[in-house]
C-alpha positions as CSV (number, residue, x, y, z in Angstrom):
1,X,121.3,100.9,88.1
2,X,118.3,99.3,86.5
3,X,116.0,100.3,89.3
4,X,116.8,104.0,88.8
5,X,116.2,103.8,85.0
6,X,112.9,102.0,85.6
7,X,111.8,104.6,88.1
8,X,112.7,107.4,85.7
9,X,110.8,105.6,82.9
10,X,107.7,105.2,85.1
11,X,107.7,109.0,85.8
12,X,108.0,109.7,82.0
13,X,105.2,107.3,81.2
14,X,102.9,108.9,83.7
15,X,103.7,112.4,82.3
16,X,103.1,111.3,78.8
17,X,99.9,109.5,79.7
18,X,98.5,112.7,81.3
19,X,99.6,114.8,78.3
20,X,98.1,112.7,75.5
21,X,94.6,112.1,74.3
22,X,95.5,109.4,71.7
23,X,93.9,106.2,72.9
24,X,96.4,104.0,71.2
25,X,99.3,105.7,72.8
26,X,97.6,105.6,76.2
27,X,97.0,101.9,75.9
28,X,100.7,101.3,75.0
29,X,101.8,103.5,77.9
30,X,99.6,101.6,80.3
31,X,101.0,98.2,79.1
32,X,104.6,99.4,79.3
33,X,103.9,100.7,82.8
34,X,102.6,97.3,83.8
35,X,105.6,95.5,82.3
36,X,108.0,97.8,84.2
37,X,106.1,97.2,87.4
38,X,106.5,93.4,86.9
39,X,110.2,93.8,86.3
40,X,110.5,96.0,89.4
41,X,108.8,93.4,91.5
42,X,111.1,90.7,90.1
43,X,114.2,92.7,91.1
44,X,112.7,93.3,94.5
45,X,112.0,89.6,95.1
46,X,115.6,88.7,94.0
47,X,117.1,91.4,96.1
48,X,115.2,90.2,99.2
49,X,116.5,86.7,98.7
50,X,120.0,87.9,98.4
51,X,119.6,90.1,101.5
52,X,118.5,87.0,103.5
53,X,121.7,85.2,102.5
54,X,124.0,88.1,103.5
55,X,125.2,88.4,107.1
56,X,126.1,92.0,106.8
57,X,123.6,94.8,107.8
58,X,124.8,97.1,105.0
59,X,125.3,95.5,101.7
60,X,124.4,96.0,98.0
61,X,121.4,93.8,98.3
62,X,120.1,95.8,101.3
63,X,120.5,99.0,99.4
64,X,118.7,97.4,96.4
65,X,115.8,96.3,98.6
66,X,115.5,99.8,100.0
67,X,115.6,101.4,96.6
68,X,113.0,99.0,95.2
69,X,110.7,99.6,98.3
70,X,110.9,103.3,97.8
71,X,110.2,103.1,94.0
72,X,107.3,100.7,94.5
73,X,105.8,103.0,97.2
74,X,106.2,106.0,95.0
75,X,104.5,104.1,92.1
76,X,101.6,103.2,94.3
77,X,101.1,106.8,95.3
78,X,101.1,107.9,91.7
79,X,99.0,104.9,90.5
80,X,95.8,106.9,90.5
81,X,97.0,108.9,87.5
82,X,96.0,106.1,85.2
83,X,92.4,106.1,86.6
84,X,91.5,109.8,86.2
């Protein structure tokens, strides 16, 4: 699932960001993190639209919305790492 791989990559980026002092690498990691965040928000928006069209309470789109919400919330909690 793409959301899982994006979540895993965000975690790796944050660890690499904290462990490096190379300014060029930090800038690339920051930009990649931003791009991943945009992709995650796109997936979240699409999954919400699909969920609205579905009559079922439990569906793939519902699970995708939940997964995206949790990943976005976790990212917000860890967001401060880039501003230390």
